[in-house]
C-alpha positions as CSV (number, residue, x, y, z in Angstrom):
1,M,18.1,13.3,-8.5
2,Q,21.0,14.1,-6.2
3,V,22.2,11.4,-3.8
4,G,24.7,11.8,-1.0
5,L,27.6,9.4,-0.3
6,L,28.6,9.0,3.4
7,A,31.9,7.1,3.6
8,A,32.9,7.8,7.2
9,L,35.0,4.8,8.1
10,P,33.8,2.8,11.1
11,N,35.8,2.5,14.4
12,W,36.0,-1.2,14.8
13,D,36.7,-0.8,18.5
14,S,32.9,-0.3,18.7
15,E,30.3,-2.8,17.4
16,I,28.6,-2.3,14.1
17,K,24.9,-3.3,14.3
18,I,22.9,-4.4,11.3
19,S,19.2,-5.2,11.7
20,L,16.5,-6.3,9.3
21,D,12.8,-6.5,9.8
22,L,9.8,-7.6,7.8
23,P,6.2,-6.3,8.0
24,T,4.2,-9.3,9.3
25,D,1.1,-10.1,11.3
26,V,0.2,-12.9,13.7
27,A,-3.4,-13.2,14.7
28,K,-4.7,-15.8,17.2
29,Q,-8.2,-17.3,17.0
30,P,-10.3,-17.0,20.2
31,I,-10.6,-20.0,22.4
32,T,-8.4,-22.3,20.2
33,F,-5.4,-20.0,20.1
34,A,-4.7,-21.3,16.5
35,E,-2.7,-18.8,14.6
36,S,-3.1,-17.1,11.3
37,R,0.1,-15.5,10.0
38,R,0.9,-13.5,6.9
39,N,3.6,-11.2,5.6
40,F,3.1,-7.9,3.7
41,A,6.3,-7.7,1.7
42,Q,9.0,-9.7,-0.1
43,S,12.0,-7.8,1.0
44,A,13.4,-7.0,4.4
45,R,14.1,-3.5,5.6
46,Y,17.7,-3.0,6.7
47,K,19.3,-0.6,9.2
48,M,22.9,-0.1,10.1
49,S,24.5,1.7,13.0
50,W,28.2,2.5,13.6
51,K,30.6,4.8,15.3
52,S,33.2,6.8,13.3
53,Y,36.4,8.6,14.5
54,L,37.6,11.4,12.3
55,S,41.2,12.2,13.3
56,N,42.0,15.3,11.2
57,T,40.6,18.7,10.3
58,K,40.0,17.8,6.7
59,D,37.7,14.9,7.4
60,A,36.0,16.6,10.3
61,T,35.2,19.7,8.3
62,E,34.0,17.7,5.3
63,L,31.6,15.8,7.6
64,R,30.2,19.0,9.1
65,I,29.7,20.5,5.6
66,F,28.0,17.2,4.4
67,L,25.6,17.2,7.4
68,T,24.8,20.8,6.8
69,R,24.0,20.2,3.1
70,V,21.9,17.0,3.5
71,R,18.2,17.5,3.9
72,G,15.8,15.3,2.0
73,E,18.3,13.6,-0.3
74,S,18.8,9.9,-0.2
75,I,22.2,8.7,1.1
76,L,24.5,5.9,-0.1
77,V,26.5,4.2,2.7
78,P,28.9,1.2,2.3
79,L,27.8,-1.9,4.2
80,W,31.0,-2.0,6.3
81,P,30.7,-5.6,7.5
82,D,30.3,-7.0,4.0
83,V,33.6,-5.6,2.6
84,C,35.3,-7.8,0.0
85,E,39.1,-7.5,-0.6
86,T,40.4,-8.0,-4.2
87,F,42.7,-11.0,-4.7
88,A,44.3,-9.7,-8.0
89,D,44.9,-6.5,-9.9
90,A,42.1,-5.2,-12.2
91,I,42.8,-3.0,-15.2
92,A,40.8,0.0,-16.2
93,G,37.7,-1.2,-18.0
94,A,37.6,-4.5,-16.1
95,T,34.2,-6.1,-15.9
96,S,35.0,-8.5,-13.0
97,F,37.0,-8.5,-9.7
98,T,38.4,-11.6,-7.9
99,T,37.9,-11.3,-4.2
100,W,38.8,-13.4,-1.1
101,D,35.2,-13.6,0.0
102,R,31.6,-12.7,-0.8
103,P,29.2,-10.6,1.1
104,V,26.4,-11.8,3.4
105,R,24.0,-9.3,1.9
106,S,24.2,-6.9,-1.0
107,G,22.3,-5.1,-3.8
108,S,23.2,-3.9,-7.3
109,N,24.9,-0.7,-6.2
110,W,28.5,-1.1,-5.0
111,I,31.6,1.0,-4.4
112,I,35.2,0.1,-5.0
113,A,37.8,2.2,-3.1
114,A,41.3,2.4,-1.7
115,P,41.5,1.4,2.0
116,D,41.6,5.1,3.0
117,F,38.9,6.1,0.4
118,S,41.3,8.5,-1.3
119,V,40.2,7.1,-4.6
120,W,36.8,5.5,-5.3
121,E,34.1,4.8,-7.9
122,T,30.6,3.3,-7.8
123,V,29.8,0.3,-9.9
124,T,26.8,-1.9,-10.7
125,V,27.2,-5.5,-9.8
126,T,25.4,-8.1,-12.0
127,S,26.4,-11.3,-10.4
128,I,28.6,-13.0,-7.8
129,V,29.9,-16.5,-8.5
130,A,32.3,-18.9,-6.8
131,A,35.8,-19.3,-8.4
132,G,37.5,-22.1,-6.5
133,S,38.4,-20.8,-3.1
134,Q,37.8,-17.2,-4.3
135,W,34.8,-15.3,-5.6
136,T,34.2,-13.4,-8.9
137,I,32.2,-10.2,-8.7
138,N,31.0,-9.2,-12.2
139,I,30.1,-5.6,-13.0
140,S,28.6,-3.7,-16.0
141,P,29.7,-1.4,-17.4
142,G,33.4,-1.8,-16.7
143,A,35.5,0.0,-14.1
144,V,36.8,3.5,-14.9
145,N,40.0,3.1,-12.9
146,A,42.7,0.4,-12.6
147,W,42.5,-1.2,-9.1
148,P,45.5,-3.0,-7.5
149,T,45.3,-6.0,-5.2
150,G,44.0,-5.2,-1.8
151,S,41.4,-2.7,-3.1
152,L,38.1,-2.9,-1.2
153,L,34.6,-3.5,-2.6
154,Y,31.5,-2.7,-0.5
155,P,27.8,-3.2,-1.3
156,L,25.9,0.0,-0.8
157,I,22.7,0.6,1.2
158,L,20.5,3.5,-0.1
159,G,18.5,5.2,2.6
160,R,18.3,8.1,5.0
161,L,19.8,9.1,8.3
162,D,17.6,7.5,11.0
163,E,18.8,10.0,13.5
164,R,20.8,13.2,12.8
165,P,24.4,12.7,13.9
166,Q,25.7,14.8,16.8
167,P,29.5,14.9,16.5
168,E,31.5,15.3,19.7
169,S,34.8,17.0,19.5
170,I,37.7,15.0,20.9
171,T,40.3,17.7,20.2
172,D,40.1,21.0,18.3
173,E,40.7,19.0,15.1
174,S,39.2,15.5,15.6
175,L,35.7,14.3,16.4
176,E,33.7,11.2,17.0
177,T,30.1,10.5,16.1
178,D,27.4,7.8,15.8
179,F,25.7,7.1,12.5
180,S,22.5,5.2,11.8
181,I,21.3,4.7,8.3
182,K,17.8,3.3,7.5
183,E,17.1,1.7,4.2
184,N,14.7,3.9,2.3
185,S,14.7,3.0,-1.4
186,D,12.6,1.6,-4.3
187,F,12.4,-2.1,-4.8
188,P,15.1,-2.4,-7.5
189,Y,17.7,-0.8,-5.1
190,R,16.9,-3.1,-2.2
191,V,19.5,-5.0,-0.2
192,T,19.0,-8.8,-0.1
193,T,20.7,-11.7,1.5
194,T,23.0,-14.0,-0.5
195,A,21.0,-17.1,-1.2
196,V,22.2,-20.4,0.3
197,T,20.9,-24.0,0.3
198,L,18.7,-24.8,3.4
199,S,18.0,-28.2,4.9
200,T,14.6,-29.9,5.2
201,I,13.3,-32.6,7.5
202,G,13.3,-35.2,4.8
203,S,11.9,-38.7,4.7
204,N,12.5,-39.5,8.4
205,I,9.3,-37.7,9.2
206,P,7.1,-38.1,6.1
207,S,4.3,-35.8,7.2
208,F,6.8,-32.9,7.5
209,S,9.3,-34.0,4.8
210,S,9.4,-30.6,3.0
211,T,9.5,-28.5,6.2
212,L,12.7,-26.5,6.8
213,K,15.1,-27.8,9.4
214,W,17.3,-25.5,11.5
215,D,20.8,-27.0,11.7
216,V,23.1,-24.1,12.7
217,A,24.5,-24.8,16.1
218,P,24.2,-22.1,18.7
219,N,26.8,-20.8,21.2
220,F,24.2,-20.9,24.0
221,S,20.6,-22.2,24.5
222,R,18.0,-21.0,26.9
223,P,14.5,-22.5,27.3
224,L,11.6,-20.1,27.7
225,D,8.8,-22.8,28.2
226,W,7.6,-21.9,31.6
227,T,6.9,-18.2,31.0
228,E,5.3,-18.2,27.5
229,M,1.7,-17.6,26.7
230,P,-0.5,-18.4,29.7
231,D,-3.9,-19.8,28.8
232,V,-5.8,-19.2,32.1
233,I,-8.0,-16.2,32.6
234,Y,-8.7,-15.0,36.2
235,E,-11.5,-12.5,37.1
236,Q,-12.5,-11.1,40.5
237,V,-16.3,-11.2,40.7
238,G,-17.9,-9.7,43.8
239,F,-16.1,-9.9,47.1
240,L,-15.2,-13.6,47.2
241,R,-11.8,-14.7,48.4
242,Q,-11.3,-16.9,45.4
243,E,-11.0,-15.5,41.9
244,Q,-13.1,-17.0,39.1
245,Q,-11.0,-18.7,36.4
246,R,-11.5,-19.9,32.9
247,A,-8.8,-22.5,31.9
248,Y,-8.5,-23.6,28.3
249,D,-7.4,-27.0,27.4
250,H,-4.3,-25.9,25.6
251,R,-0.8,-27.2,25.7
252,T,1.7,-24.5,26.8
253,P,3.9,-23.6,23.8
254,R,7.6,-24.2,24.5
255,G,10.0,-21.4,23.7
256,Q,13.6,-21.3,23.0
257,E,16.3,-18.6,22.8
258,L,19.5,-19.4,21.0
259,E,22.6,-17.2,21.0
260,F,24.9,-17.4,17.9
261,Y,28.5,-16.3,17.7
262,Q,29.5,-16.8,14.0
263,A,33.0,-16.4,12.7
264,D,32.4,-17.1,8.9
265,R,30.1,-15.6,6.3
266,D,28.7,-19.0,5.2
267,S,27.0,-19.5,8.6
268,L,26.0,-15.8,8.8
269,S,24.4,-16.1,5.4
270,K,22.6,-19.3,6.4
271,I,21.1,-17.8,9.5
272,E,20.0,-14.7,7.7
273,S,18.8,-16.6,4.6
274,F,16.8,-19.0,6.9
275,W,15.1,-16.0,8.6
276,R,14.3,-14.4,5.2
277,T,13.0,-17.7,3.7
278,S,10.8,-18.2,6.7
279,L,9.4,-14.7,6.2
280,A,10.2,-13.7,9.8
281,T,7.3,-14.8,12.0
282,T,5.2,-16.2,9.1
283,L,6.3,-19.7,8.1
284,R,6.9,-22.7,10.4
285,F,9.9,-24.9,10.6
286,F,11.6,-27.5,12.9
287,V,14.3,-26.4,15.4
288,P,16.0,-28.6,18.0
289,T,16.4,-27.3,21.5
290,Y,20.2,-28.1,21.4
291,R,19.9,-29.2,25.0
292,G,20.5,-32.7,26.4
293,D,16.8,-33.3,27.0
294,L,17.5,-37.0,27.3
295,R,20.8,-38.8,27.7
296,M,21.7,-41.8,25.6
297,L,22.4,-44.9,27.6
298,N,24.1,-47.0,24.9
299,D,25.5,-46.4,21.4
300,T,23.2,-47.1,18.5
301,P,24.9,-49.7,16.4
302,G,23.1,-48.7,13.2
303,G,20.4,-50.7,11.4
304,G,18.0,-50.7,14.3
305,S,15.1,-48.6,15.4
306,L,15.8,-48.3,19.2
307,I,17.4,-45.4,21.1
308,Q,18.1,-46.4,24.7
309,C,18.2,-43.5,27.1
310,E,18.7,-43.1,30.8
311,K,15.5,-43.3,32.9
312,N,13.5,-40.0,32.3
313,F,10.1,-38.7,33.2
314,F,9.6,-38.2,29.5
315,S,8.4,-41.8,29.2
316,D,6.2,-41.8,32.3
317,P,2.7,-42.9,31.0
318,S,1.0,-40.9,33.8
319,R,2.2,-37.5,32.6
320,E,0.2,-35.3,30.4
321,A,1.1,-35.9,26.7
322,Q,2.3,-32.9,24.7
323,P,1.7,-32.6,20.9
324,G,5.5,-32.4,20.2
325,D,6.4,-35.5,22.2
326,P,6.9,-37.7,19.1
327,F,9.6,-35.6,17.6
328,I,13.3,-35.6,18.6
329,A,16.6,-35.0,17.0
330,L,20.0,-36.6,17.4
331,I,22.9,-34.1,17.1
332,D,26.3,-35.5,16.5
333,V,29.8,-34.1,17.3
334,N,29.8,-32.2,14.0
335,N,26.5,-30.6,14.9
336,N,24.6,-32.5,12.2
337,V,20.9,-32.7,13.1
338,T,19.1,-36.0,12.3
339,P,15.3,-35.8,13.0
340,F,13.2,-38.8,14.1
341,Q,9.5,-39.5,14.9
342,V,9.3,-41.8,18.0
343,T,7.2,-43.5,20.5
344,T,8.3,-44.2,24.1
345,T,8.5,-47.3,26.2
346,D,8.8,-46.8,30.0
347,L,11.1,-49.5,31.6
348,S,12.2,-49.7,35.2
349,N,15.7,-48.6,34.5
350,E,15.6,-46.8,31.2
351,T,13.5,-44.8,28.7
352,D,13.4,-46.3,25.2
353,L,12.7,-44.3,22.1
354,N,11.3,-46.4,19.2
355,T,11.8,-44.7,15.9
356,T,9.7,-45.1,12.7
357,V,12.8,-45.4,10.5
358,T,16.2,-47.0,10.9
359,V,18.7,-45.2,13.2
360,G,22.3,-44.9,12.1
361,A,25.3,-45.4,14.3
362,F,25.5,-42.7,17.0
363,P,28.0,-42.9,19.9
364,A,26.3,-42.1,23.3
365,A,29.2,-40.1,24.6
366,T,29.1,-37.4,21.9
367,T,25.5,-37.4,20.8
368,I,22.8,-35.0,22.1
369,V,19.2,-36.2,22.3
370,S,17.2,-33.0,21.8
371,H,13.5,-32.2,21.6
372,L,12.5,-31.1,18.1
373,L,10.0,-28.2,18.1
374,L,7.7,-27.2,15.3
375,A,8.1,-23.5,15.7
376,R,8.3,-20.0,14.2
377,F,10.4,-17.0,14.9
378,A,9.0,-15.0,17.8
379,E,10.1,-11.6,16.5
380,A,9.9,-10.0,13.1
381,T,13.4,-8.4,13.6
382,L,16.9,-9.9,13.3
383,E,19.8,-8.0,14.6
384,W,23.6,-8.6,14.2
385,S,26.3,-7.1,16.3
386,Y,29.7,-7.1,14.4
387,T,33.0,-6.9,16.1
388,T,35.0,-7.5,12.9
389,P,33.8,-8.0,9.3
390,Y,33.7,-11.8,10.0
391,L,32.6,-12.0,13.6
392,A,29.0,-11.4,14.5
393,T,26.5,-12.3,17.3
394,T,22.8,-12.5,17.5
395,R,20.0,-13.9,19.7
396,L,17.0,-15.5,18.2
397,R,13.8,-16.5,19.9
398,F,11.6,-19.4,18.7
399,V,8.0,-20.2,19.9
400,E,6.4,-23.6,19.4
401,L,3.2,-24.1,17.5
402,P,1.5,-26.9,19.4
403,H,-1.7,-26.7,17.4
404,E,0.0,-27.5,14.1
405,Y,1.6,-30.9,14.9
406,S,-1.5,-33.0,14.2
407,S,-5.0,-32.8,12.7
408,D,-7.0,-32.6,15.9
409,Y,-7.4,-29.6,18.2
410,L,-10.1,-27.8,20.0
411,A,-12.3,-25.6,17.8
412,N,-14.7,-22.9,18.7
413,V,-17.5,-24.5,16.8
414,L,-20.8,-25.1,18.6
415,I,-22.4,-27.5,16.2
416,T,-21.5,-31.2,16.1
417,E,-21.2,-33.1,12.9
418,A,-21.9,-36.8,12.9
419,G,-18.9,-39.0,12.6
420,T,-16.3,-36.2,12.8
421,D,-16.7,-34.3,16.0
422,T,-16.3,-35.5,19.6
423,L,-17.9,-34.0,22.7
424,I,-15.6,-33.4,25.7
425,S,-17.1,-32.5,29.1
426,E,-14.9,-30.8,31.6
427,A,-16.2,-29.3,34.9
428,G,-19.6,-28.6,33.3
429,D,-18.0,-27.0,30.2
430,I,-18.5,-28.7,26.9
431,F,-15.8,-28.5,24.2
432,I,-16.0,-29.9,20.7
433,T,-13.0,-31.5,19.2
434,E,-13.3,-31.1,15.4
435,V,-11.2,-32.9,12.9
436,V,-9.5,-30.1,10.9
437,S,-6.2,-29.6,9.3
438,G,-3.4,-29.2,11.8
439,A,-1.7,-26.6,9.7
440,P,-3.5,-23.2,9.3
441,P,-4.5,-22.4,5.8
442,A,-1.7,-20.7,3.9
443,L,-2.7,-17.1,3.8
444,P,-1.7,-15.2,0.6
445,Q,0.7,-12.4,0.8
446,P,-1.7,-9.5,0.3
447,A,-1.3,-6.6,-2.1
448,Y,-3.8,-3.9,-2.2
449,L,-4.7,-2.3,-5.5
450,F,-6.1,1.2,-5.7
451,I,-8.0,1.9,-8.9
452,F,-8.9,5.6,-9.4
453,N,-11.4,6.3,-12.2
454,E,-12.0,9.9,-13.2
455,V,-15.2,8.8,-15.0
456,G,-14.9,9.3,-18.8
457,I,-11.4,10.8,-18.5
458,R,-8.8,8.4,-17.2
459,I,-8.1,5.4,-15.0
460,D,-5.0,5.4,-12.7
461,R,-3.8,2.1,-11.1
462,F,-1.6,2.1,-8.0
463,T,-0.6,-0.4,-5.3
464,S,0.6,0.1,-1.7
465,Y,2.8,-3.0,-2.2
466,E,6.6,-2.5,-2.4
467,N,6.9,-3.7,-6.0
468,T,4.9,-3.4,-9.2
469,I,1.9,-5.7,-9.4
470,T,0.8,-7.0,-12.8
471,V,-2.6,-8.7,-13.2
472,P,-2.4,-10.5,-16.5
473,S,-6.1,-10.7,-17.5
474,G,-9.7,-10.3,-16.3
475,T,-11.6,-7.5,-14.6
476,Y,-8.6,-6.0,-12.9
477,A,-6.0,-6.6,-15.7
478,G,-3.3,-4.0,-15.7
479,T,0.0,-2.8,-14.2
480,Y,-0.2,-1.2,-10.8
481,T,2.6,1.2,-9.7
482,P,3.8,1.4,-6.1
483,A,2.6,4.6,-4.5
484,P,1.9,5.9,-1.0
485,F,-1.7,4.9,-0.3
486,S,-3.2,3.3,2.7
487,F,-6.7,2.9,4.2
488,D,-8.3,2.4,7.5
489,K,-11.3,0.2,8.4
490,L,-14.5,0.9,6.6
491,K,-17.0,2.6,8.9
492,T,-20.3,0.7,8.5
493,G,-23.6,0.8,10.3
494,L,-27.4,0.7,9.9
495,K,-27.3,4.3,8.4
496,L,-25.9,3.7,4.9
497,D,-25.4,7.5,4.4
498,Q,-22.9,7.5,7.2
499,E,-20.6,4.8,5.8
500,K,-17.2,6.0,4.8
501,L,-13.6,5.0,4.2
502,E,-10.6,7.1,5.3
503,I,-7.6,7.1,2.9
504,K,-4.1,8.4,3.6
505,S,-1.8,9.5,0.8
506,F,1.0,11.9,0.0
507,K,1.6,14.5,-2.7
508,F,3.4,13.1,-5.7
509,T,3.3,13.6,-9.5
510,G,0.4,11.8,-11.0
511,N,-1.6,11.4,-7.8
512,P,-5.3,11.5,-8.7
513,L,-6.0,13.2,-5.4
514,N,-3.9,16.2,-6.6
515,R,-6.9,17.1,-8.9
516,M,-9.1,17.6,-5.8
517,W,-6.6,20.0,-4.2
518,P,-7.4,22.5,-5.7
519,F,-10.4,21.0,-7.4
520,A,-9.6,20.2,-11.1
521,L,-11.6,17.1,-11.8
522,D,-13.5,16.8,-15.1
523,G,-15.6,13.8,-13.8
524,I,-16.6,12.0,-10.7
525,L,-13.5,10.4,-9.1
526,T,-14.3,6.8,-8.0
527,L,-12.1,4.5,-6.1
528,E,-12.0,0.7,-5.9
529,I,-9.7,-1.1,-3.5
530,V,-8.9,-4.7,-4.4
531,E,-6.9,-7.3,-2.5
532,V,-4.9,-9.8,-4.5
533,D,-2.2,-12.3,-3.9
534,A,1.1,-10.5,-4.4
535,V,2.9,-13.6,-5.6
536,T,0.3,-14.8,-8.1
537,P,-2.1,-11.8,-8.7
538,S,-5.3,-12.8,-10.5
539,S,-8.6,-11.3,-11.2
540,T,-10.2,-14.6,-10.4
541,T,-9.1,-14.7,-6.8
542,A,-9.2,-10.9,-6.3
543,I,-11.4,-9.5,-3.5
544,S,-13.0,-6.1,-3.9
545,R,-12.7,-4.5,-0.5
546,F,-14.3,-1.1,-1.3
547,Y,-16.0,0.8,-4.1
548,G,-17.2,4.4,-3.9
549,D,-16.7,8.0,-4.7
550,V,-13.8,10.1,-3.4
551,W,-15.7,12.8,-1.6
552,S,-13.3,15.1,0.2
553,I,-9.6,15.7,0.9
554,D,-7.6,17.9,3.3
555,S,-4.2,19.6,3.0
556,D,-2.6,16.6,4.7
557,Y,-3.9,14.3,1.9
558,K,-6.4,12.5,4.1
559,A,-9.3,11.8,1.9
560,T,-12.8,10.4,2.5
561,A,-14.6,8.1,0.2
562,I,-18.2,7.1,0.5
563,P,-19.7,3.9,-1.0
564,F,-22.9,5.4,-2.5
565,G,-21.7,8.7,-3.8
566,N,-24.4,11.4,-3.8
567,L,-27.3,8.9,-3.7
568,F,-28.5,10.0,-0.3
569,D,-28.2,13.7,-1.3
570,R,-30.9,13.4,-4.0
571,K,-34.3,15.0,-3.5
572,F,-37.2,12.9,-2.3
573,P,-39.7,12.5,-3.7
574,R,-37.9,12.6,-7.1
575,F,-41.0,13.8,-9.0
576,L,-42.6,16.9,-7.8
577,I,-45.8,18.7,-8.8
578,S,-44.0,21.8,-10.0
579,A,-44.2,24.3,-12.9
580,S,-40.5,23.5,-13.5
581,D,-39.3,20.4,-15.4
582,N,-38.5,17.5,-13.2
583,Y,-36.1,16.1,-15.8
584,T,-32.6,17.1,-16.5
585,Q,-32.4,18.0,-20.2
586,F,-30.8,15.1,-22.3
587,S,-31.7,12.6,-19.5
588,A,-33.5,9.4,-20.6
589,P,-37.1,10.6,-20.0
590,T,-36.6,13.6,-22.4
591,N,-35.9,11.2,-25.4
592,I,-33.4,13.6,-26.9
593,L,-29.6,13.4,-27.4
594,P,-27.0,16.1,-26.7
595,S,-25.4,15.3,-30.0
596,S,-28.4,16.7,-31.7
597,F,-27.8,20.1,-30.2
598,V,-24.0,20.4,-30.0
599,I,-22.4,23.5,-31.6
600,A,-18.8,23.3,-32.7
601,G,-16.2,26.0,-32.2
602,T,-12.5,26.8,-31.9
603,L,-10.6,28.0,-28.8
604,P,-8.4,31.1,-29.1
605,G,-4.8,30.8,-30.1
606,T,-3.6,31.4,-26.5
607,I,-5.2,29.9,-23.5
608,D,-5.2,31.8,-20.2
609,T,-5.2,29.1,-17.6
610,T,-6.1,31.6,-14.8
611,S,-9.2,33.1,-16.4
612,Q,-12.8,31.9,-16.4
613,T,-13.6,34.0,-19.4
614,I,-12.9,32.7,-22.9
615,N,-13.8,33.8,-26.5
616,V,-14.8,30.9,-28.8
617,T,-14.9,31.3,-32.6
618,S,-18.2,29.8,-33.8
619,A,-20.5,31.3,-36.5
620,T,-23.4,29.1,-35.4
621,G,-22.9,29.9,-31.7
622,F,-22.6,33.6,-32.6
623,A,-26.0,33.5,-34.2
624,K,-27.6,32.4,-30.9
625,E,-29.1,34.8,-28.4
626,T,-27.4,36.0,-25.2
627,S,-27.5,33.3,-22.5
628,Y,-28.1,30.5,-25.0
629,F,-25.3,28.5,-23.4
630,A,-25.9,29.6,-19.8
631,G,-26.6,26.5,-17.7
632,G,-25.0,24.3,-20.4
633,W,-21.5,23.0,-20.7
634,L,-18.5,22.7,-23.1
635,E,-16.1,19.8,-23.8
636,T,-12.6,20.0,-25.3
637,G,-9.7,17.6,-25.7
638,T,-9.7,13.8,-25.7
639,G,-8.7,11.0,-23.4
640,A,-6.6,12.1,-20.4
641,N,-6.7,15.7,-21.8
642,L,-10.5,15.9,-21.9
643,E,-12.0,18.9,-20.0
644,K,-15.6,19.6,-19.2
645,R,-16.7,23.0,-17.9
646,S,-20.1,24.4,-16.9
647,I,-21.1,27.6,-18.7
648,L,-22.4,30.3,-16.4
649,E,-23.1,32.9,-19.1
650,S,-22.7,33.4,-22.9
651,T,-22.7,36.5,-25.1
652,P,-22.2,36.9,-28.8
653,V,-19.5,39.5,-29.5
654,G,-17.5,40.9,-32.4
655,T,-17.5,38.8,-35.5
656,N,-18.4,35.1,-35.1
657,L,-17.2,35.2,-31.5
658,V,-19.0,33.9,-28.4
659,T,-17.8,35.0,-24.9
660,L,-18.2,32.3,-22.4
661,I,-17.9,32.6,-18.6
662,L,-16.9,29.2,-17.2
663,D,-17.1,27.8,-13.7
664,R,-13.3,27.4,-13.7
665,P,-10.4,28.0,-16.1
666,L,-9.3,25.5,-18.8
667,L,-6.0,23.8,-17.6
668,K,-5.1,21.3,-20.3
669,A,-6.4,22.8,-23.5
670,V,-4.1,24.2,-26.2
671,G,-4.5,27.1,-28.5
672,S,-6.9,26.8,-31.5
673,Q,-8.2,23.5,-30.2
674,A,-11.7,22.3,-31.2
675,V,-14.5,22.8,-28.6
676,S,-18.1,21.5,-28.3
677,M,-20.7,23.7,-26.7
678,Y,-24.1,22.5,-25.4
679,P,-27.1,24.8,-24.7
680,G,-28.4,25.4,-21.2
681,Y,-32.0,24.8,-20.0
682,D,-33.9,26.8,-17.3
683,G,-36.6,24.1,-16.8
684,S,-39.4,26.1,-18.3
685,I,-41.9,24.8,-20.8
686,D,-41.3,27.7,-23.1
687,Q,-37.6,27.0,-23.4
688,C,-38.3,23.3,-23.7
689,D,-40.5,24.1,-26.7
690,S,-38.6,26.9,-28.3
691,R,-35.0,25.7,-27.8
692,F,-35.4,21.9,-27.9
693,S,-38.8,21.4,-29.6
694,N,-39.6,18.8,-26.9
695,R,-42.8,20.0,-25.4
696,I,-44.3,16.5,-25.5
697,N,-41.6,15.2,-23.1
698,F,-41.8,18.1,-20.6
699,G,-41.7,16.7,-17.1
700,G,-43.3,19.5,-15.2
701,H,-46.8,20.9,-14.7
702,A,-46.5,24.2,-16.6
703,Y,-49.9,25.7,-15.7
704,I,-50.5,24.9,-12.1
705,P,-51.0,28.0,-10.0
706,N,-48.2,29.4,-7.9
707,V,-50.4,29.0,-4.8
708,N,-52.0,25.7,-3.8
709,P,-55.7,26.2,-4.4
710,G,-56.5,23.8,-1.5
711,V,-54.9,26.1,1.0
712,K,-56.8,29.2,2.1
713,A,-54.6,32.2,2.9
714,I,-54.9,33.7,6.3
715,K,-56.0,37.3,6.2
716,P,-54.5,39.5,8.9
717,K,-57.1,40.8,11.4
718,S,-57.3,44.5,11.6
719,T,-57.4,46.1,15.0
720,S,-59.1,49.3,16.0
721,G,-56.9,52.2,17.0
722,G,-56.9,53.8,20.3
723,K,-54.7,54.5,23.2
724,K,-53.1,51.8,25.2
725,A,-54.7,51.1,28.6
C-alpha cells in the first residue's frame, strides 16, 4: 500500500488548529430529564489545520505534483505542535533519542528530520520516558542515519485531506495554501494523548470520593446558567390571550464556559487527557466555577469546620434550594482546588458554611470560594488553537447534572409503592417522587457484531467497532474483525411478512455480501446482529438485536434482511390434492436419504469458470439415462470451498462421461476434483417408484382425474345462423 508524506512546513504567523472528537450519545428521559449517556469508541478522531508558505520554485512545484498525484492514498503528516528537539547527538543505529520535551499526543509512527526537512526518515516509537529534566524517546528498529543535536522529531498522523488545498500564488515562484488533514486510519495507527495523573474528589466528600476533579485554572470564566435548558413548555390553544403552559419541577442546570491559555505541555496534556478519560460528554466529574461566588470574611485558622463569608443570598432560608448547594471548593493562590460538602447558617451579618470535615488554613485575601458543579462536557469536540508549539488556547463548556447529586428525583412512574414513593400535588398535577439511584446506570460501551452464516459453507464474523472484538467463550465465541457495516432501525408491524432491516456496507475483500453481487452463494446467507460490551465482551451479557436472511442487495451495497426468510412465500395449504408429489424428494416424509442415491465422479482437469456446461467422468453416471440428474444437484469441495449447483440437464456422452448443464458456473473448484451428483425428481409416481423404489411414501394422489368430477363443464350454446337485423 502506498502512503503519501506531506511535510509542508507551517507558517507560525497563522494559528495551527488541532481538534479531536469522540462519537457519543446523550439521551434525556421524558418528564424527568434524567440523562443516559454512552460512547461508541475508545479512541478520539483528530484533525489538524495549518497554513503553509512555500517560498521557492522547487517546493511549490513539488507540492503541485504531490497534489496532482494523490487520490485515494492515505497521507502521513507531522503533528507540527508536538515537535520534540533532540538534546544530544545520536549515532546511526541509535535506538533512543534524548529530547527537551515530550509530545501532548502521538502514535507509533514518527519522523525525524533536519529543521528544513532536507534529510528525514520515519521511525517506530515504542515508548517515551522521563529522563531527569529531559525525555527519552525509544525506537525500534534503530535509526538509519546519524542525527546531530537540534534535529526534530514529530509524531505522525495518518489520514486524508479533509479539503483539497487550493494554493494561491504570491509571486511567480512562491505560493501559500491551507491544509486540513483528517485522521483516517486503523486502530493500531491511531493518535492518542499522553497519559497523565488526574485528581479525584477524595475523602472530603465520601459519596463522590472517586469522581474526577477538574483542577486546571482557566484564563477566563463565563457562567451560562440563565440560558441553559428551559423546562417550561408553552402552547397556544384556541384564541385565548394567555398561552397554556406545562412547567416541570426541575432545577435549571447551571452551565460554565472556561477559556484556557496554556503555555506548557504538562497542562495541555492534563486538559486533553481529562477530556479523553471523561469520554467527552459521557462521564461526570466535579468542576469549580472559578468565580468568587462567595467572599470569605475571615481567614480559616485550620482545625475547624467553619468558613465565614460575607452576607450572601446563598444562605437565605426562603430561597429555593438547588441540588448542588452542598458542594463548594476553596481555591488557593496556587490554584489548588479543595472540595467540601457544607451546610449553611444565615446570620444577620454573615453567611456561615459548616463543613463535614476539617478545614485547613486558608487566607481570606487570596482564597476563592467557588461553587462546585457535578457536570459533564457539553460538547463532544475539543479544539486547540496553537500560536507556537507550546502556546495553545481552547474554550470548554460544562453543563451541570442536577439529577445526579442525590438519590431522589421526579420519576415518570404512575404506580406508587408503599414505603418508598411520595405523592406531590401541584396545581392539580400529581407527581411521584421515587427513591432511585441518583447516578444513571452505567451504560456499556456498545459494540455491534455481525455474524454472517452461509449455511453449511462458512461463517464470517465482523464488527462495526473501531477495534477487534474477541468473545472468549459461549454462543458468540470468536474474533470479530472491524469492517464497514451499519444498520438502521428494524421495521416492525402487525404484518410479519413486511418486517425488514436495512444494512449498509461497502465493497471489500472478504465481504460476504460480495457473493450476492453477482449471486455466487452456495447456501442461504443468514445474518445475526449482536450487541456486546466493547470493554468486556461476553456471550452471557450479549443481546441479539436481529436474526434473519439477507434477501437482496443493490450496487451501493445497501442490503435488506428479513427475519423469517421465505416462510411467508411458501404455498398454502402445504398439502394439496394433486397428482404430483407434495413432498420434496429426500425430505423427512419420504424416509429416504440422499446418501443412498449419490453417484461419485471426477471433474475435468481444467475448470472453465465462465461456462455452465461441464463434463464429469463417472462410469456409474454414464450408465444412467438422459435427464437422470435433471432437477438434481451436485456438490464439490469442502469447507469454505464447498460449492452446490442445481443440474438443469444431464446427458451421457463419449466413454464414461456425463455432460451436465448447471444453473451457474463452478467458481472455486479445481481440476480433477471429486464431485457428488444426486438424481432429479419430477414428482410423478412412476419416477418415485422406478428411480427411488419409494412408492409407499409417495405424497400425491396419482390417479385422481385431471378434471374435478364435482364440477360440471359448461357447454357452449350454439346459435342459429342468419342475417343480422
